[in-house]
C-alpha positions, 0 to 999 in steps of 0.5 A: 087754137085748140078746142077744149069744149069736148074735153072732160076734166078730172077733179083734182085730188085731195093732195092737190087741193091742199097744195093749192090752198097752202099756196094761196094762204102763204103767197097770194093772200099776203101779197094781196094784203100788202098791195091793198095796204099800200093803195089805202095809204096812198089814198089817205095821203091824197085825201089829206092833201086835198081836204082841209081839216079846219077846226074852229074853237068855240068863240073864235071869230070867223068869216063865211063864204058868201053863197050869193056873191053878186058881181066880181067886185063884191066881197067874197067873205061876209062877217065876222061871226062868232062860232057858237059850237060845232055840231056832231056832223062837223058843221058850225053854228054861228052868231052875228055881231048883234048876238043873233044865231044865223039861220043855217049851219056852215061847213068848215070849208066855207069858213075862214079864221079871223086873226084879231092881232092886227093893230088899229092905229092909223099910219101916215106915210 
């Protein structure tokens, strides 16, 4: 192993500095930019796979996740509720069956859309 603590370095010449600068701007910086864009693309794809992008229109019927679900036989969702509006932060204001507004706002991940196209006819098998 060589000890370089006593060596005196010479400052680089102007031409050497210009060559290094050209090397950095033509090779190193574009390579870093390419790698960064590829990494950002992978991060965006991974995020979009894991995060639900639910948007509910005003007037839609939804069920909400019960935050204080008691035992494991209790229903997981409560409702149905009607969407009043979406706030600027992305949460939703809901109205219950009596027409009263609920006391808190709900995140889209806590809501589930209710489909009203089921038939309510009795079937006998």
